[in-house]
MILUM-645758 format. One line per field, with one value per atom (N, C-alpha, C): residue number from 1; residue in three letters; atom name; x, y, z. Coordinates in pm, whole numbers. Example, Ala and Ser with C-alpha at 12.3 -4.5 7.8 and 13.67 -1.06 7.14 Angstrom:
// residues 2
num = 1,1,1,2,2,2
residuo = ala,ala,ala,ser,ser,ser
atomo = N,CA,C,N,CA,C
c1 = 1319,1230,1320,1285,1367,1290
c2 = -569,-450,-330,-225,-106,3
c3 = 780,780,780,708,714,787
This chain:
// residues 208
num = 1,1,1,2,2,2,3,3,3,4,4,4,5,5,5,6,6,6,7,7,7,8,8,8,9,9,9,10,10,10,11,11,11,12,12,12,13,13,13,14,14,14,15,15,15,16,16,16,17,17,17,18,18,18,19,19,19,20,20,20,21,21,21,22,22,22,23,23,23,24,24,24,25,25,25,26,26,26,27,27,27,28,28,28,29,29,29,30,30,30,31,31,31,32,32,32,33,33,33,34,34,34,35,35,35,36,36,36,37,37,37,38,38,38,39,39,39,40,40,40,41,41,41,42,42,42,43,43,43,44,44,44,45,45,45,46,46,46,47,47,47,48,48,48,49,49,49,50,50,50,51,51,51,52,52,52,53,53,53,54,54,54,55,55,55,56,56,56,57,57,57,58,58,58,59,59,59,60,60,60,61,61,61,62,62,62,63,63,63,64,64,64,65,65,65,66,66,66,67,67,67,68,68,68,69,69,69,70,70,70,71,71,71,72,72,72,73,73,73,74,74,74,75,75,75,76,76,76,77,77,77,78,78,78,79,79,79,80,80,80,81,81,81,82,82,82,83,83,83,84,84,84,85,85,85,86,86,86,87,87,87,88,88,88,89,89,89,90,90,90,91,91,91,92,92,92,93,93,93,94,94,94,95,95,95,96,96,96,97,97,97,98,98,98,99,99,99,100,100,100,101,101,101,102,102,102,103,103,103,104,104,104,105,105,105,106,106,106,107,107,107,108,108,108,109,109,109,110,110,110,111,111,111,112,112,112,113,113,113,114,114,114,115,115,115,116,116,116,117,117,117,118,118,118,119,119,119,120,120,120,121,121,121,122,122,122,123,123,123,124,124,124,125,125,125,126,126,126,127,127,127,128,128,128,129,129,129,130,130,130,131,131,131,132,132,132,133,133,133,134,134,134,135,135,135,136,136,136,137,137,137,138,138,138,139,139,139,140,140,140,141,141,141,142,142,142,143,143,143,144,144,144,145,145,145,146,146,146,147,147,147,148,148,148,149,149,149,150,150,150,151,151,151,152,152,152,153,153,153,154,154,154,155,155,155,156,156,156,157,157,157,158,158,158,159,159,159,160,160,160,161,161,161,162,162,162,163,163,163,164,164,164,165,165,165,166,166,166,167,167,167,168,168,168,169,169,169,170,170,170,171,171,171,172,172,172,173,173,173,174,174,174,175,175,175,176,176,176,177,177,177,178,178,178,179,179,179,180,180,180,181,181,181,182,182,182,183,183,183,184,184,184,185,185,185,186,186,186,187,187,187,188,188,188,189,189,189,190,190,190,191,191,191,192,192,192,193,193,193,194,194,194,195,195,195,196,196,196,197,197,197,198,198,198,199,199,199,200,200,200,201,201,201,202,202,202,203,203,203,204,204,204,205,205,205,206,206,206,207,207,207,208,208,208
residuo = met,met,met,arg,arg,arg,lys,lys,lys,his,his,his,ala,ala,ala,gly,gly,gly,trp,trp,trp,ile,ile,ile,ala,ala,ala,gly,gly,gly,thr,thr,thr,ala,ala,ala,ala,ala,ala,ala,ala,ala,ala,ala,ala,leu,leu,leu,val,val,val,ala,ala,ala,ala,ala,ala,gly,gly,gly,ala,ala,ala,ile,ile,ile,thr,thr,thr,tyr,tyr,tyr,ala,ala,ala,leu,leu,leu,ala,ala,ala,glu,glu,glu,asp,asp,asp,gly,gly,gly,gly,gly,gly,ser,ser,ser,gly,gly,gly,ala,ala,ala,thr,thr,thr,thr,thr,thr,pro,pro,pro,ser,ser,ser,ala,ala,ala,asp,asp,asp,ser,ser,ser,ala,ala,ala,asp,asp,asp,ala,ala,ala,gly,gly,gly,phe,phe,phe,ala,ala,ala,arg,arg,arg,asp,asp,asp,met,met,met,ala,ala,ala,val,val,val,his,his,his,his,his,his,gln,gln,gln,gln,gln,gln,ala,ala,ala,val,val,val,glu,glu,glu,met,met,met,ser,ser,ser,tyr,tyr,tyr,ile,ile,ile,val,val,val,arg,arg,arg,asp,asp,asp,arg,arg,arg,thr,thr,thr,glu,glu,glu,asp,asp,asp,glu,glu,glu,glu,glu,glu,val,val,val,arg,arg,arg,arg,arg,arg,leu,leu,leu,ala,ala,ala,tyr,tyr,tyr,asp,asp,asp,ile,ile,ile,ala,ala,ala,gln,gln,gln,thr,thr,thr,gln,gln,gln,ala,ala,ala,asn,asn,asn,gln,gln,gln,arg,arg,arg,gly,gly,gly,met,met,met,leu,leu,leu,leu,leu,leu,gly,gly,gly,trp,trp,trp,leu,leu,leu,asp,asp,asp,leu,leu,leu,trp,trp,trp,gly,gly,gly,leu,leu,leu,pro,pro,pro,lys,lys,lys,val,val,val,ser,ser,ser,ser,ser,ser,asp,asp,asp,ala,ala,ala,pro,pro,pro,met,met,met,thr,thr,thr,trp,trp,trp,met,met,met,gly,gly,gly,met,met,met,gly,gly,gly,asp,asp,asp,met,met,met,ala,ala,ala,ser,ser,ser,gly,gly,gly,lys,lys,lys,asp,asp,asp,gly,gly,gly,ala,ala,ala,leu,leu,leu,met,met,met,pro,pro,pro,gly,gly,gly,met,met,met,ala,ala,ala,thr,thr,thr,asp,asp,asp,thr,thr,thr,glu,glu,glu,leu,leu,leu,lys,lys,lys,lys,lys,lys,leu,leu,leu,glu,glu,glu,thr,thr,thr,leu,leu,leu,ser,ser,ser,gly,gly,gly,lys,lys,lys,gln,gln,gln,ala,ala,ala,glu,glu,glu,val,val,val,phe,phe,phe,tyr,tyr,tyr,leu,leu,leu,gln,gln,gln,leu,leu,leu,met,met,met,thr,thr,thr,asp,asp,asp,his,his,his,his,his,his,lys,lys,lys,gly,gly,gly,gly,gly,gly,val,val,val,his,his,his,met,met,met,ala,ala,ala,glu,glu,glu,gly,gly,gly,cys,cys,cys,ala,ala,ala,ala,ala,ala,lys,lys,lys,cys,cys,cys,thr,thr,thr,val,val,val,gly,gly,gly,val,val,val,glu,glu,glu,lys,lys,lys,arg,arg,arg,leu,leu,leu,ala,ala,ala,gln,gln,gln,gly,gly,gly,met,met,met,val,val,val,asp,asp,asp,ala,ala,ala,gln,gln,gln,glu,glu,glu,ser,ser,ser,glu,glu,glu,ile,ile,ile,glu,glu,glu,leu,leu,leu,met,met,met,ala,ala,ala,gly,gly,gly,met,met,met,leu,leu,leu,lys,lys,lys,glu,glu,glu,arg,arg,arg,gly,gly,gly,ala,ala,ala,glu,glu,glu,ala,ala,ala,arg,arg,arg,pro,pro,pro
atomo = N,CA,C,N,CA,C,N,CA,C,N,CA,C,N,CA,C,N,CA,C,N,CA,C,N,CA,C,N,CA,C,N,CA,C,N,CA,C,N,CA,C,N,CA,C,N,CA,C,N,CA,C,N,CA,C,N,CA,C,N,CA,C,N,CA,C,N,CA,C,N,CA,C,N,CA,C,N,CA,C,N,CA,C,N,CA,C,N,CA,C,N,CA,C,N,CA,C,N,CA,C,N,CA,C,N,CA,C,N,CA,C,N,CA,C,N,CA,C,N,CA,C,N,CA,C,N,CA,C,N,CA,C,N,CA,C,N,CA,C,N,CA,C,N,CA,C,N,CA,C,N,CA,C,N,CA,C,N,CA,C,N,CA,C,N,CA,C,N,CA,C,N,CA,C,N,CA,C,N,CA,C,N,CA,C,N,CA,C,N,CA,C,N,CA,C,N,CA,C,N,CA,C,N,CA,C,N,CA,C,N,CA,C,N,CA,C,N,CA,C,N,CA,C,N,CA,C,N,CA,C,N,CA,C,N,CA,C,N,CA,C,N,CA,C,N,CA,C,N,CA,C,N,CA,C,N,CA,C,N,CA,C,N,CA,C,N,CA,C,N,CA,C,N,CA,C,N,CA,C,N,CA,C,N,CA,C,N,CA,C,N,CA,C,N,CA,C,N,CA,C,N,CA,C,N,CA,C,N,CA,C,N,CA,C,N,CA,C,N,CA,C,N,CA,C,N,CA,C,N,CA,C,N,CA,C,N,CA,C,N,CA,C,N,CA,C,N,CA,C,N,CA,C,N,CA,C,N,CA,C,N,CA,C,N,CA,C,N,CA,C,N,CA,C,N,CA,C,N,CA,C,N,CA,C,N,CA,C,N,CA,C,N,CA,C,N,CA,C,N,CA,C,N,CA,C,N,CA,C,N,CA,C,N,CA,C,N,CA,C,N,CA,C,N,CA,C,N,CA,C,N,CA,C,N,CA,C,N,CA,C,N,CA,C,N,CA,C,N,CA,C,N,CA,C,N,CA,C,N,CA,C,N,CA,C,N,CA,C,N,CA,C,N,CA,C,N,CA,C,N,CA,C,N,CA,C,N,CA,C,N,CA,C,N,CA,C,N,CA,C,N,CA,C,N,CA,C,N,CA,C,N,CA,C,N,CA,C,N,CA,C,N,CA,C,N,CA,C,N,CA,C,N,CA,C,N,CA,C,N,CA,C,N,CA,C,N,CA,C,N,CA,C,N,CA,C,N,CA,C,N,CA,C,N,CA,C,N,CA,C,N,CA,C,N,CA,C,N,CA,C,N,CA,C,N,CA,C,N,CA,C,N,CA,C,N,CA,C,N,CA,C,N,CA,C,N,CA,C,N,CA,C,N,CA,C,N,CA,C,N,CA,C,N,CA,C,N,CA,C,N,CA,C,N,CA,C,N,CA,C,N,CA,C,N,CA,C,N,CA,C,N,CA,C,N,CA,C,N,CA,C,N,CA,C,N,CA,C,N,CA,C,N,CA,C,N,CA,C,N,CA,C,N,CA,C,N,CA,C,N,CA,C,N,CA,C,N,CA,C,N,CA,C,N,CA,C,N,CA,C,N,CA,C,N,CA,C,N,CA,C,N,CA,C,N,CA,C
c1 = -868,-793,-783,-707,-760,-578,-565,-437,-315,-377,-257,-206,-264,-250,-109,-61,106,179,140,213,271,111,190,249,223,277,491,455,547,688,577,621,650,595,551,700,723,865,1046,999,1074,1081,998,1008,1092,1058,1181,1324,1356,1461,1571,1481,1535,1543,1464,1434,1620,1598,1698,1817,1886,1943,1939,1910,1967,1962,1910,1960,2051,2123,2328,2343,2335,2428,2403,2265,2267,2371,2449,2528,2619,2701,2722,2907,2821,2859,2812,2693,2659,2557,2523,2397,2453,2601,2602,2793,2798,2925,3047,3132,3228,3198,3106,3029,2917,2867,2667,2619,2498,2452,2432,2355,2362,2182,2122,1986,1851,1977,1911,1968,1986,2043,1936,1979,1767,1738,1896,1894,1819,1797,1760,1631,1564,1500,1390,1510,1404,1321,1433,1372,1283,1237,1129,957,1052,947,910,932,890,884,917,808,674,683,557,485,457,454,403,505,484,391,386,297,186,58,-21,-59,64,1,-76,56,36,-159,-151,-310,-380,-360,-514,-540,-327,-392,-486,-429,-516,-665,-712,-803,-848,-805,-952,-919,-793,-845,-911,-984,-1088,-1250,-1252,-1339,-1370,-1232,-1321,-1259,-1394,-1295,-1156,-1182,-1146,-993,-987,-821,-749,-720,-597,-582,-721,-703,-645,-696,-630,-455,-427,-299,-190,-254,-161,-182,-300,-308,-127,-195,-121,73,109,257,277,161,203,209,149,173,344,310,451,570,586,686,734,614,660,641,641,609,767,794,969,1077,1046,1120,1090,986,997,1065,1058,1219,1281,1363,1523,1487,1436,1459,1485,1390,1337,1444,1511,1670,1777,1838,1849,1907,1787,1847,1842,1802,1878,1961,2029,2218,2257,2193,2338,2277,2167,2176,2098,1969,1888,1802,1699,1548,1447,1370,1263,1124,1207,1109,1138,1094,1189,1088,1065,1008,1006,1091,1106,976,863,808,846,727,818,815,917,975,1046,1067,1196,1339,1420,1485,1497,1347,1312,1395,1345,1323,1170,1137,950,864,940,901,762,747,669,569,617,402,284,176,51,73,67,79,13,-73,-142,-299,-385,-413,-512,-654,-697,-578,-474,-413,-304,-360,-282,-129,-59,86,181,210,314,187,307,239,156,13,78,-61,-49,-154,-256,-349,-534,-576,-716,-704,-721,-807,-841,-1026,-1003,-1187,-1188,-1121,-1126,-1049,-1020,-988,-1092,-1194,-1294,-1391,-1385,-1448,-1416,-1334,-1228,-1385,-1337,-1396,-1493,-1627,-1742,-1779,-1656,-1705,-1673,-1722,-1674,-1721,-1682,-1635,-1608,-1605,-1598,-1572,-1742,-1638,-1544,-1518,-1293,-1274,-1256,-1155,-1087,-1188,-1134,-1090,-1197,-1124,-966,-980,-839,-757,-728,-641,-620,-702,-756,-625,-671,-616,-408,-406,-280,-189,-289,-232,-157,-219,-238,-46,-111,-17,143,138,253,342,237,271,371,325,374,557,521,615,716,693,809,858,831,886,942,924,1041,1102,1097,1214,1326,1241,1343,1426,1343,1443,1606,1575,1698,1717,1662,1836,1862,1904,1925,2068,1937,1984,2055,2027,2117,2197,2374,2453,2519,2419,2465,2372,2515,2438,2289,2334,2243,2101,2093,1952,1967,2005,1989,1942,2056,1949,1791,1827,1597,1552,1591,1541,1497,1588,1604,1501,1484,1464,1264,1297,1087,1077,1145,1035,1072,1132,1125,977,992,856,793,704,638,598,642,647,487,583,576,414,425,314,171,151,139,68,149,85,1,4,-67,-198,-161,-294,-405,-299,-429,-496,-405,-521,-649,-555,-665,-816,-801,-890,-995,-876,-952,-1052,-1023,-1111,-1267,-1159,-1354,-1409,-1380,-1407,-1455,-1321,-1294,-1153,-1061,-958,-901,-731,-651,-776,-773,-787,-700,-764,-666,-631
c2 = -5040,-4975,-4904,-4875,-4793,-4819,-4795,-4874,-4724,-4639,-4489,-4551,-4652,-4664,-4729,-4778,-4848,-4752,-4664,-4502,-4430,-4410,-4296,-4412,-4529,-4572,-4593,-4605,-4595,-4441,-4317,-4259,-4163,-4257,-4192,-4245,-4443,-4486,-4386,-4303,-4288,-4139,-4105,-3955,-3991,-4109,-4122,-4220,-4203,-4256,-4179,-4032,-3881,-3804,-3827,-3724,-3806,-3855,-4036,-3964,-3998,-3902,-3710,-3673,-3541,-3526,-3579,-3584,-3601,-3757,-3703,-3684,-3606,-3465,-3380,-3352,-3180,-3220,-3390,-3419,-3364,-3406,-3454,-3305,-3211,-3086,-2940,-2989,-2913,-2781,-2830,-2727,-2624,-2597,-2444,-2485,-2430,-2374,-2335,-2277,-2212,-2110,-2008,-1960,-1959,-1918,-1880,-1804,-1790,-1776,-1623,-1492,-1351,-1377,-1256,-1244,-1251,-1162,-1137,-1234,-1359,-1468,-1556,-1565,-1711,-1783,-1846,-1969,-1919,-1771,-1821,-1759,-1726,-1596,-1817,-1833,-1956,-2107,-2046,-2143,-2087,-1982,-1915,-1880,-1891,-1892,-2007,-2082,-2248,-2335,-2269,-2313,-2335,-2152,-2111,-2171,-2218,-2237,-2410,-2516,-2604,-2648,-2543,-2582,-2560,-2455,-2484,-2607,-2710,-2802,-2850,-2938,-2998,-2955,-2892,-2823,-2845,-2825,-2907,-3002,-3066,-3247,-3340,-3252,-3273,-3283,-3184,-3142,-3179,-3244,-3397,-3502,-3569,-3639,-3683,-3527,-3581,-3505,-3535,-3505,-3620,-3729,-3909,-3973,-4069,-4174,-4280,-4185,-4252,-4330,-4418,-4482,-4390,-4362,-4363,-4162,-4083,-3941,-3957,-3977,-4016,-4060,-4162,-4173,-4100,-4038,-3933,-3802,-3791,-3650,-3695,-3821,-3832,-3818,-3827,-3855,-3719,-3649,-3512,-3414,-3435,-3397,-3413,-3564,-3662,-3566,-3607,-3523,-3380,-3288,-3159,-3142,-3206,-3113,-3167,-3331,-3284,-3154,-3156,-3024,-2955,-2939,-2798,-2738,-2884,-2948,-2851,-2923,-2933,-2791,-2731,-2551,-2459,-2505,-2373,-2409,-2563,-2606,-2591,-2532,-2491,-2335,-2237,-2105,-2049,-2158,-2195,-2179,-2314,-2329,-2198,-2166,-2034,-1857,-1941,-1780,-1669,-1736,-1641,-1626,-1496,-1509,-1596,-1623,-1693,-1668,-1580,-1370,-1278,-1185,-1169,-1009,-841,-786,-732,-812,-789,-874,-851,-942,-1114,-1167,-1251,-1297,-1353,-1433,-1297,-1207,-1110,-1138,-1228,-1310,-1406,-1412,-1446,-1281,-1123,-1122,-1074,-1167,-1078,-1003,-1005,-910,-786,-745,-599,-650,-835,-903,-866,-854,-853,-982,-1009,-1055,-1063,-1155,-1123,-1123,-1157,-1091,-1276,-1190,-1332,-1434,-1436,-1540,-1552,-1537,-1656,-1603,-1555,-1520,-1527,-1642,-1684,-1743,-1744,-1805,-1971,-2026,-2141,-2183,-2080,-2083,-2127,-2118,-2126,-2058,-1964,-1841,-1896,-1778,-1842,-1862,-1831,-1829,-1980,-2043,-2148,-2315,-2213,-2367,-2321,-2226,-2243,-2344,-2281,-2405,-2588,-2553,-2752,-2764,-2703,-2778,-2794,-2737,-2780,-2870,-2925,-3040,-3177,-3263,-3363,-3497,-3642,-3651,-3675,-3722,-3635,-3496,-3423,-3297,-3273,-3233,-3256,-3326,-3453,-3542,-3401,-3388,-3294,-3127,-3077,-2967,-2948,-3057,-3064,-3116,-3179,-3193,-3065,-3052,-2855,-2792,-2768,-2660,-2704,-2894,-2916,-2879,-2948,-2925,-2738,-2705,-2483,-2498,-2550,-2521,-2595,-2745,-2805,-2672,-2617,-2541,-2400,-2412,-2266,-2271,-2435,-2469,-2533,-2599,-2642,-2444,-2367,-2247,-2236,-2242,-2120,-2258,-2361,-2466,-2496,-2460,-2436,-2277,-2176,-2090,-2133,-2156,-2148,-2289,-2425,-2489,-2364,-2263,-2173,-2110,-2016,-1915,-1982,-2125,-2135,-2170,-2104,-2163,-2332,-2318,-2389,-2536,-2637,-2734,-2846,-2890,-2935,-2950,-2734,-2669,-2770,-2673,-2670,-2830,-2893,-3096,-3112,-3058,-3062,-3011,-2846,-2800,-2879,-2907,-2984,-3157,-3181,-3319,-3285,-3106,-3083,-3012,-2997,-3007,-3166,-3278,-3322,-3470,-3434,-3519,-3384,-3310,-3253,-3288,-3203,-3226,-3425,-3547,-3647,-3606,-3576,-3571,-3437,-3388,-3286,-3442,-3493,-3609,-3691,-3717,-3849,-3825,-3654,-3579,-3532,-3572,-3485,-3662,-3742,-3882,-3902,-3868,-3854,-3796,-3637,-3584,-3655,-3682,-3735,-3833,-3971,-4070,-3963,-3939,-3852,-3734,-3697,-3645,-3522,-3505,-3320,-3310,-3203,-3141,-3047,-3059,-2878,-2784,-2648,-2516,-2494,-2387,-2330,-2207
c3 = 1298,1345,1207,1132,955,929,830,737,786,821,910,1044,1102,1280,1262,1203,1179,1187,1079,983,1154,1255,1363,1506,1480,1569,1556,1416,1369,1363,1365,1363,1558,1674,1738,1788,1727,1780,1733,1640,1525,1601,1719,1743,1886,1971,2089,2000,1972,1882,1905,1833,1787,1882,1938,2123,2260,2172,2273,2171,2054,1988,2042,2029,2012,2216,2307,2431,2497,2408,2391,2300,2250,2147,2240,2329,2364,2492,2509,2670,2537,2472,2474,2388,2358,2328,2431,2529,2584,2554,2427,2382,2347,2334,2233,2165,2161,2013,2106,1976,2090,2192,2132,2186,2225,2365,2365,2337,2280,2188,2225,2155,2237,2250,2301,2334,2187,2093,2021,1862,1889,1802,1748,1633,1580,1674,1710,1791,2041,2018,2137,2040,1965,1938,1823,1771,1773,1895,1972,2103,2155,2182,2292,2161,2084,1969,1958,1909,1854,2027,2100,2259,2331,2247,2244,2094,2047,1951,1993,2032,2044,2158,2243,2345,2295,2186,2158,2085,1985,1996,2062,2157,2281,2377,2351,2449,2346,2187,2087,2100,2118,2115,2152,2328,2499,2479,2405,2290,2258,2166,2125,2151,2214,2349,2369,2465,2559,2451,2263,2204,2144,2112,1997,2029,2020,2034,1948,1837,1731,1757,1723,1810,1725,1589,1473,1565,1565,1600,1751,1783,1954,1925,1810,1889,1851,1658,1622,1780,1798,1930,2035,2117,2181,2169,1982,1975,1964,1898,1890,2009,2040,2201,2256,2333,2335,2341,2159,2087,2155,2146,2089,2185,2414,2474,2490,2437,2491,2432,2326,2234,2284,2311,2431,2539,2611,2752,2689,2598,2502,2534,2445,2385,2505,2622,2754,2805,2760,2870,2766,2697,2670,2655,2747,2765,2840,2998,3108,3094,3039,2941,2928,2871,2826,2917,2965,3074,3000,2942,2863,2935,2881,2943,2800,2872,2789,2740,2723,2668,2678,2540,2503,2424,2445,2458,2259,2236,2007,2056,1940,1838,1813,1801,1801,1613,1576,1480,1445,1569,1513,1393,1433,1511,1280,1221,1127,1068,1096,958,980,1063,1026,1189,1212,1338,1331,1261,1193,1128,1160,1069,1165,1123,1249,1352,1477,1557,1700,1760,1823,1863,1761,1633,1722,1778,1879,1934,1951,2079,1969,1801,1704,1695,1784,1789,1657,1620,1530,1366,1235,1161,1140,1143,1155,1328,1391,1520,1490,1590,1576,1746,1692,1736,1892,1931,2056,2013,1924,1966,1904,1834,1636,1862,1970,2031,2084,2131,2167,2112,2011,1889,1820,1912,1923,1997,2108,2263,2229,2169,2153,2109,1961,1867,1967,1891,1935,1810,1789,1701,1579,1516,1354,1314,1383,1335,1391,1561,1610,1574,1529,1462,1358,1251,1117,1118,1194,1306,1341,1426,1483,1375,1258,1155,1077,1073,1009,1075,1231,1251,1250,1317,1321,1199,1068,869,955,958,955,1064,1170,1271,1235,1162,1133,973,947,815,846,960,1054,1062,1162,1256,1135,1063,939,897,894,790,945,1010,1144,1160,1166,1193,1033,913,786,844,895,913,1012,1139,1275,1136,1095,1007,879,897,815,853,1017,1052,1175,1252,1401,1380,1524,1482,1564,1682,1781,1694,1672,1619,1630,1734,1830,1839,1734,1758,1637,1555,1386,1314,1415,1383,1445,1543,1550,1496,1468,1370,1249,1178,1059,1105,1252,1208,1254,1281,1305,1171,1057,1004,904,865,825,881,1070,1074,1089,1037,1021,896,819,656,644,646,689,814,861,951,867,844,764,569,572,459,525,673,705,721,781,802,723,571,451,447,422,400,548,636,651,692,679,635,546,435,314,300,431,461,554,597,590,570,462,395,422,382,398,384,398,347,409,386,479,392,511,548,359,270,191,277
């Protein structure tokens, strides 16, 4: 097992602790502040968009777990899949709690003032998301090639996710959601650093 395995295990444990803390906070304040967010608020926009963003990360992680036997990559993929699936459930749960739709006619990222950006090209709806072509390519690779491509895709994905989460941390008004967003920033920046090391071990680097 490579030297990063302990870090990955620690990240997984930290994610479980964070999820528990967020769940407790949600139960404590009902997932809302003094007023329920509106459908066009940053709180609702982030919840909708990040749920979609997270779903692709989960999909990519399960793909690579079937394409490699490398324990380090499989542990990381499992950690990302479980963490982001849990967070996605929270985001969609808040929309239910607020009585707001899970989809919107507005373009993705409208809540960040980026609704006019080019989106939807080959399935990449938001910054950092992989295209349909890239997902299909990942499904054809195996071993080291699959590991490197997954780490590159997930690094891009995390960078886009960090940008979105920073937007919520600045613009959202619901306390527990702002804390979740900041937690995403911290965790994904750490994982970007981790993945840079994993790529280097495999003679590769993140995409420009």
